C-alpha positions, -999 to +999 in steps of 0.1 A: +000+000-001+017+032-010+020+060+015+005+097+009+037+112+023+069+106+007+101+106+029+135+106+015+165+092+034+189+121+044+225+123+048+237+100+077+205+077+073+205+042+057+185+013+058+198-019+071+182-053+062+182-076+091+159-108+091+156-108+052+129-138+055+103-112+070+106-087+039+081-092+011+059-114+033+023-110+042+019-101+079-010-093+102+006-071+128+038-052+124+056-029+149+074+001+145+097+019+172+120+049+174+149+044+197+181+061+209+204+046+237+179+020+248+203-009+253+194-014+289+157-025+282+159-031+244+164-069+244+136-075+267+116-050+249+120-069+215+115-103+232+082-091+247+067-073+216+081-101+194+057-126+209+029-105+195+040-090+164+051-106+131+079-082+123+095-050+136+108-020+118+130+003+139+147+039+136+178+042+156+187+079+161+223+077+164+228+057+194+261+055+211+255+022+231+247-013+219+212-004+206+219-009+170+237-043+177+207-056+196+183-046+170+202-062+144+205-096+161+168-098+170+149-124+148+117-102+147+135-071+134+131-071+096+146-035+089+164-008+106+167+029+096+199+040+109+208+075+116+243+085+124+237+125+128+221+132+160+202+166+158+208+188+189+186+218+180+154+219+201+130+228+172+146+205+148+143+176+174+105+182+177+101+181+139+123+151+136+101+130+157+072+131+133+095+127+102+113+096+118+081+077+124+068+090+089+100+072+074+093+042+095+058+038+084+067+044+047+095+018+049+072-008+066+047-003+038+072-004+010+089-034+022+063-054+040+026-062+035+004-060+068-031-054+081-022-035+115+005-016+130+014-009+166+038+020+174+058+012+206+086+028+228+112+008+245+099+016+280+065+005+275+048-028+281+012-032+268-004-057+290-027-084+280-033-104+248-027-078+221-029-100+193-061-115+203-075-080+210-066-069+174-080-103+159-111-095+177-112-059+164-102-067+128-137-076+118-152-043+131-151-008+114-126+003+139-096+021+125-072+025+156-069+017+193-061+040+219-041+024+247-045+034+283-011+043+297+000+048+333+035+057+347+053+036+371+070+052+401+101+044+422+089+045+458+109+044+491+106+006+493+110-002+455+138+019+439+166-007+429+178+000+395+165-021+367+189-048+353+191-059+318+184-096+328+150-089+343+116-087+327+105-051+327+067-061+329+057-057+364+092-045+376+076-016+398+049-021+423+032+014+423+019+036+395+003+069+392-035+072+384-030+097+356-040+080+323-031+089+289-049+074+259-023+070+232-030+059+196-007+031+194-025+006+169-040+013+137-052-005+104-030-001+075-048+024+053-032+049+032-049+077+049-029+071+080+001+093+079+027+110+099+038+146+092+064+166+107+040+183+130+029+147+145+048+133+174+039+098+188+004+096+171-003+096+134-032+115+116-059+100+095-075+077+118-112+086+125-130+055+141-112+046+172-118+026+204-101+027+239-088-006+250-059-025+266-034-011+294+001+000+292+028+003+319+053+031+312+086+030+329+103+062+317+103+076+352+112+043+371+143+026+356+167+039+382+176+072+402+204+077+377+182+074+347+157+097+363+184+125+366+195+117+330+158+122+318+155+154+337+187+167+320+176+154+287+142+174+287+159+204+301+184+205+273+164+192+242+130+204+246+113+240+251+119+253+284+083+267+291+064+235+283+091+208+292+122+221+307+110+239+337+089+211+349+117+186+345+142+211+364+118+210+393+118+173+393+157+169+395+166+152+429+131+140+434+131+104+420+116+086+449+080+091+450+053+088+478+028+106+455+026+109+416+043+139+400+007+152+399+003+150+438-022+120+436-020+087+456-001+058+440-016+024+434-007-012+426-013-024+391-048-036+389-085-027+394-079+000+419-056+019+397-079+017+368-110+025+390-092+057+403-078+068+369-076+104+359-075+113+323-049+138+313 
């Protein structure tokens, strides 16, 4: 299926073919992900997502750790768009996010044939029977699925750093009740596109439903990672909307409440019943 937005490879970008047996085949569910320096969690991410999807296409944004090596060795990774030129400018970084995912979507459409796509981040774990959920959805007129995402937190009794030999799913005990509904899954239709002003979610998806849950670990891998995350948002995102907020969070990795001053809950019915959409 051709894409309506044409993205060209730029200087420093190249496509790496990984598992050639996945290319040119018909697939039901394909995953795309945009990563940078995710070696700590990436093996577990690929193993976890790989149980649900038929193939993965990844964009590596100039990683300086083992991210590219891990991607290339995984049997579910069909293709990698590898970028060697990190863009440090704040405005350019914002625009690049939509472009990178647009290039991923286009590359997947050109090289693979598929019915559904999931866009996932390395520090997320969608829980439940993802493939079964999409199988049941496929016969409906639904075009996309918004997944309900909750942030995991480090707490006084649970803040040991994550190790690469552990499963990330269920790694932390407590989560904030703030719920973000993220369009992560969509049917492969030519109307679905990423443009430069899009970030995580594409445009062109009209008939959506909300389902599934997602554990997000961006705030809770370790105290050191929390501090690095604060520095990253302060340096690479607009100060008024991101930098100021993350500057105030420095030194506050361990939580007794969420960042929004609400009680924390264990994963399960109590968390979902007290969810607050943001």
